[in-house]
N, C-alpha and C positions, 0 to 999 in steps of 0.2 A: 504493500499500500505506500502509496506516495506520501501521505501525510498533510500537513498544513500547507497551505500555498504560501511561499515566501511574500506574495505580494499583500499578504493580510497586515504585515508590518508597515509597509509602504500606506495601506489603508487606513491603518491607526494614525498615523502621522498627519496625514492629508486631511481627516476629518476633525482631529483634534485641533489644527491649526484653524479649521473653518468654524468651529464651536469658540475658540478664543476670539477670533475676529468679531464674531457674533455677540458675544458676551461683553467684550470692550467697545462694542458699536458707539455708546453714547459718548465714552470718553474722547473717540476719534473722530466726533463729529459726523458720524454715519447714520444712516436710518435702518430700520429693521421692519422686514413685512412678513407678518406670519402668514402662511399660504397653503391651500389643501393640497394633498399629494398629486391629484390630477389636474392641480390648476396651471395656468399657463404661465410659468416662470420666468420664461424670457423677457416678458415687460419689465420685472423686477431688474432682473440683471443690465438690461438696458439703461435703465434710469440709476445702475450702480446702488441699489438697494438690496442690502443682505437678506435673501430668503430663509425663512426658517419655518420647519415644518412640525407642528404638534403630533402628526400622526408619527413620524421617524422619532421623536420623543417617546410616544408611547410603546413604540417595539423595544426601545432601550430600556423603557420601565419594565416590561416583560421579560426581556433576556436578564436582567438583575433580579427577577422576582420580588418586584416591588409593586407589582400590579393589584394583587388583593388588597393591600394596604391602604393605596390611594384610592382605588375604588370604592373601598369601605368608609375611607373619610369623605368623600363625595356623597357617598349614600346617606350617610349621618347628618349630610347637609341638604337632604332633600332632593337628590337625584335617583331616580328608580335606577334597580340592578339591570333593569332590560335596556338600559340604553349602552350604547357601544362602549366597551371599556377603553379604548384610546380616549374617547370623550371623557370618559370617568375619570381614569388616571390622570389625564393632564388637567383637568379642573379640580382635581381632588390635590394635586401639586398645588396648582395655583391658589387655592383659598388657604393652604396650610400656611401657619406662620412659624413652622418649625423648620430652619434651613436643611436639616438633616432628612426632612420628609418632604423633598420637593421634586425628587427623582434623580438618577443618577449622574447628570449634571448641574445637580443643585437649582435645576428650575430652568427653565427658558428665559431669553432676554426679554424685557420688556417690549412688545410690539408698537411701532409708530402709526402701524397701517394693518388691516385685516384684508386677506383677500379670500374670498370663498367660492369654489366652483363645485356645483354638486353633480358632476359627471361620474363620482364615484358612490354617492349615496345623498339622501335626503336630510341626514341627521346633521351633516357637516354644517348644514344653514341654522338650526337652531343651537349647536354647538358655538359657533362663530357668534351667533348673536348674543348668546350668554357670556362669552368673552369680552364683545365689546361693551356690553352693559357694565358689567365688573370692571373693566380698566378704562372704561370711557374713551376709546379710541374709535376710528372712523372705519368701517365696513363697506367692502364693495362685494356684491354677490353676482355670479355670472351663472345664468339657468340655463341649461341643456338639456333639449326634451330627448326621452329616449327614442333610440332608433331601433325599432324591433326589428324590420327586415330591409333589404333594399338599401338603395344609396339615400343619402342624406335630401330630403325635399329642399327646393330652392327656397321656400319661405321660411325654413328653419335656419338654413345658411345664413339667410337676410336677417333673421332674428338675434340669433348667436352674434353674427359679425357685428351689428349695432350694439350690442353690449361691450364687445371688445374695444369699441370706438369708445363708449363711455368709461371703459377702465383706464383708457389713456387720459381722457379729461380728469378722473380721480385722480390719478396718479400727479397729474401737473399741479392739482389743487392742493395735495397733500405735501408733495415737495416744493411747491412755489417757483417753479420752473418749466420751461417747455420741454415737451417730450420731443426726443431726437429721433425721428424716423429712420435715418441714415443707419444709426446705432442699431436700431431693432432689425433691420435686415441683416447686418452683420451678426448679431447672435444669433438669427435664426440659422444662417449658415451653419455656424459652428455647431448650434443644437442638432441640426441635422446629421454632420459629423458625427456628433456623442451617440446618437441614437444608432446611427448605422455600425459603429464599433461596438456598441453594447450588444447589438444584433450578432455581430460576428464571434463575440465573446461567448455568448450563449450556443451559437451553433458548433462550437468545438466540441461540446458534449455529445454530437451525433456520431463521433468516432466512438470505436471499440477497442480498448476500454474507455470509458470518458474520463478525461481528465481532471474532472471537478464533478461535484453532484448539485443539485438545487439548494443543498445547505449552504455550500460555497457560495452560489448566487443569491442567495438570500443576505448575504452579508457584503458582496461585492456591489450589489445594486446601489448603495448609498449616494455616489457620486451620480450616477444618471438621473436620480431622482431630486437630488439637494441643488446641485451645480449644473445642471443642464444649460447649456448656452456657454460655457466658459472652456478656454482651451485646455485647462488643468485636466478636464475629464476626458479629452480624446489621449492625451499623453498618458493619463492612468491606465487606460484601458489597453493602450498599445504595449505598455509594460506587462499586463497582466495576459495578453495574447501572447507575447513572447514566453513567457513561462509555461502557458498551457503548450504552444507548439513543441518546446522542449520536451514537455512529457510524452505529448503524441509521438514524437521522433522515437523515444526510448520506449514507446509501450509501456508507458508507466499508468496504471489506473488510478481513480480517485480511493477505490477499494480493492481488496483483495478478491480474487478468485470472481469478479463479475459476472454474475450468471442470469439475473432478471435485471430490467431495465424499465424503470417506474415513471409514471406522470404525475405531479403533485397539482390539487386545484383548491385554490384559495389561499389566503394569509397564512404565513407561517405559523406554526403555534409556539411562539418565541420563547416562552418559558420551558420547553420541552426539546428544543433544537438538539440538544447534545445527545440526549436520552434516545430521541427518534433516529439520529444518525447512527447511533452504535447499534440499533435495534436492527436497522435495515443492513448494515454493513456485515452484522452477524449472520444474517441470512443471504448473503451474496448478493443482495439488491441494491441497485443505484437509482437513484432519483435524478435522472437525466434531464429533466426538464418541468416546467410548471408554469401555470397560466399568469401566476402574479409576476414574475419578474420580466415575462414576455410582453407585459401590456406597455412596459417602457422601451420595447424594441421596434415599435411601430408606429411612433407619434412624429411622422416626419411632415414637415412644415412646407406644402408645395405652393410656391406662388404662381407658377406658370399657368397661363390661361386666368387667371383670377381678377378682378376687378380691382381689388386692393389687398392689403397683406391680412386687413380683419377676416375676411372670408377665408383664407388660407388658415388661419388659426381656428375658425369655427369649424372647417371640414378636418383639421387634425385632432382637435381635443372634444367634438361631439359624440363620435363614436367608437370612443374606447371600451375596454373590454366589460366593466361594469355598467356600461350605457345603453347595452344592447339586449336584444331578445334571448331568450333560450336555445331557440333554433340556431343562432348565430354563434352562440357561445358552443356549441355541440361542434359547430364547424371548425372553431379555432383549434378546439381539443381535438378534434379528429386529424387537423392538419399537421399540429405536433407531434401526434402519435405516429404519423406517418414519418415526419422528419427525424425523429428521435429514434424509432424501430422500436417503440416500448411493449411490453408485454400486458400491462395492466395499468389500471388507474386508482391513485389513494385521492380521496376527497374529502378534505376537512370540513365538517360541519359546523360553521362558525357562529356560537351564539352571538356575537356581537355584530357580525356582518350578515343583515339579512339579505342585500342585494347578491352577494355572493354566494350564499346558501340556499336561497329558494330556487327549487327547480334541480339541484343535485340528483335526486334520487332517480328523476327522468332521464338527466343525461347520463346516471350509470347504465338504467337499462337500455336506452337506445345504442349507448357506446356499445355494449355486449351484443344486441341484436343485428348492429351493422358491420361489427369487427370481431365479433367472436370472443372478445377479450375480456377478463374479469374486472371488477371494481370492488373497492370496499369504502365505506364512509364510517370515519371517525368523528366523534362529537368532542368538542372542546372549545376554548376561548383563545384568541390570540394573545392576550395580554393578562386576564384575570385568572390565574391560577386555580381559585377556588371550582371552577366550572372544569373540572376533568377527573375523571376515574380512570387511573392507571389500570386496574384490573379490567376493566371493561374495553378499552383500548388495546391492551396486549392480547386478549381473547381476539378480538375481530382481527387484529392484524397477523396473529399465527394463523387462523383458519385460513385468512388470505393468502398468506405464503404457501400453506398447504395446496391450496387450489390453485396457485402457480405451477407447484411442483408437479401436480398431475396433469398439468396442459403442456408446460416446456420440455 
């Protein structure tokens, strides 16, 4: 087994420098904008605003096993347990007066503005409205209608494009300076390069044996989410690709004795990443692809043939994976299954993410009917470790592995 990627050390240095920059923004006369993970960050980059993602913070909270504690704190303040655990844990940290109970980085830097795009879910709107009210900072919401089937209707493109134009005006008002459209075009070109590089990184897992697993991808996705539109992202993924290519050339696999290749659906169970990776490796199974990280491998901003750049952004950000119908989700999964030659599908029925989890049993059934490949659904929560039954998950996964062994 190849062991941990050496690039992980570079990633830690890269992201640490980013958080230091964000936490020291006020002292350096910089502005911070909190933005949802599916939001158009390129506009912030073009205005030299430091983007910060509460969802990323929620993932770190889960990975450091602080989710239950911070969620419970929010619940005691009146927030329902049924609310997304990213929202509950972030709000719990926000409301806590104890510096040691604000999350793994001591809480996020205070935002100067909030940008919310509902292409990932509807919860983010109420979440950001709550933060806006508590912190008394301006909020801009971008509404993207769900694209169930077919291409994006022209009236929807016009509707979303108008909101991107409003987004520019919002940033001008907050920053008290004119928006630089030429700079946005430059950032858009770099963002496309970032996306293409991330896509190439993920496609390396189509090799046998795979040089990395989805568990690695869950970690190394941080730059494409957080700093998309900056040259540093392309440089980082170039370095990661070189390491993966070196493994491929030496036929060094991410796990020993790779026998089964699996596709993961939904957000990772951050507080169980290590345990799950060990389980699959012990059963000679590699998670070679996932729908989550691939969502950031296809957000291309194409200006060719468009009347203005706002429509190009509307076309890129409206039909992302969580803003499409189940039929289209199944097509994405089938496409990934073909590219990565998978033997089965692992679906995380995530208590916190309804848009990602509703329809998974139908997807699993149809995937089997159309491909003859088995699936397993495990129940849990991405951040809140209280919503996890180890015995139940282990039983389901062991039965799934027995099923695979009988077929492969």
